[in-house]
C-alpha positions in Angstrom: -26.7 9.1 100.0 -30.0 8.4 101.8 -32.9 7.3 99.7 -36.5 8.3 100.6 -38.7 5.2 100.6 -41.9 7.0 101.4 -44.7 5.6 99.3 -46.4 8.1 97.1 -50.2 8.2 97.3 -52.5 9.6 94.8 -56.0 11.1 95.3 -57.7 7.7 95.0 -55.4 6.2 97.7 -56.2 9.1 100.1 -59.9 8.7 99.5 -59.8 4.9 100.0 -58.0 5.3 103.3 -60.4 8.1 104.4 -63.4 5.9 103.5 -62.0 3.0 105.4 -61.3 5.0 108.5 -64.7 6.7 108.3 -66.5 3.3 108.5 -65.9 2.9 112.2 -67.0 5.2 115.1 -63.4 5.1 116.4 -62.1 6.1 113.0 -64.5 9.0 112.8 -63.5 10.1 116.3 -59.8 9.8 115.4 -60.2 12.0 112.3 -62.3 14.6 114.2 -59.7 14.7 117.0 -56.8 15.0 114.6 -58.5 17.8 112.8 -59.2 19.6 116.1 -55.6 19.3 117.2 -54.4 20.4 113.9 -56.6 23.5 113.9 -55.4 24.3 117.5 -51.8 24.1 116.4 -52.5 26.2 113.3 -54.3 28.8 115.4 -51.3 29.0 117.7 -49.1 29.5 114.7 -51.4 32.2 113.3 -51.4 34.0 116.8 -47.6 33.9 116.9 -47.5 35.3 113.3 -49.9 38.1 114.2 -47.9 39.0 117.3 -44.8 39.2 115.2 -46.6 41.5 112.7 -48.0 43.7 115.5 -44.5 44.0 117.1 -43.2 45.5 113.8 -46.0 48.1 113.6 -45.3 51.5 115.1 -46.8 51.9 118.6 -49.3 54.5 119.6 -52.6 55.7 118.3 -51.0 57.3 115.2 -50.0 53.9 113.9 -53.4 53.3 112.4 -54.7 56.7 111.4 -58.4 57.0 110.4 -59.0 58.0 106.8 -59.4 61.7 106.0 -62.8 63.1 106.2 -64.8 61.9 103.3 -68.4 61.9 102.3 -70.4 60.0 104.9 -71.1 56.4 104.0 -74.7 55.2 104.1 -75.6 53.1 107.0 -77.0 49.6 106.5 -80.3 48.9 108.2 -81.8 45.5 108.4 -85.4 44.9 109.0 -85.3 41.6 110.9 -89.1 41.3 111.2 -89.6 41.1 107.4 -86.6 38.8 106.8 -87.4 35.3 105.6 -86.7 32.5 108.1 -84.2 29.8 107.1 -84.9 26.3 108.4 -82.2 24.8 110.5 -80.1 22.2 108.5 -80.6 18.6 109.4 -77.8 17.1 111.5 -75.2 15.3 109.4 -74.1 11.9 110.4 -71.0 11.9 108.3 -68.6 14.6 107.3 -69.1 15.8 103.8 -66.3 16.0 101.3 -65.5 19.5 100.0 -66.8 20.1 96.5 -63.3 20.8 95.1 -62.3 17.1 95.4 -60.0 17.5 98.3 -60.5 15.1 101.2 -60.6 16.2 104.8 -57.2 14.5 105.4 -55.7 16.4 102.5 -57.0 19.8 103.8 -55.8 19.0 107.3 -52.3 18.3 106.0 -52.2 21.7 104.2 -50.3 24.6 105.8 -52.5 27.2 107.4 -52.1 29.8 104.8 -53.0 27.4 102.0 -56.1 26.4 103.8 -57.1 30.0 104.3 -56.7 30.5 100.6 -59.5 27.9 100.0 -61.9 30.5 101.5 -60.7 33.5 99.5 
């Protein structure tokens, strides 16, 4: 019987490690690069999933039929000239931690669908 000797880390441990890595320029670069690669891999995974879903859909224009004729929906018109201007945000020197207490490393380690659920 093989025993798992992987140390368990709690939220404080993750935050301490993240803070230590974020103290150096090389550490910040590493975390940004890791996140970029992780997003790239997840996007490839999502593309493959979408292709599998599309392959199961019936082909042809009848596959996605438009809804039956209903009452016309009002169109949205935006008056850009009268819209208030929003000042550009100041550039951030450090990555901010999400408000829900998760660290960037914890979010990067999540499966893609769990990460997408954060935005729902």
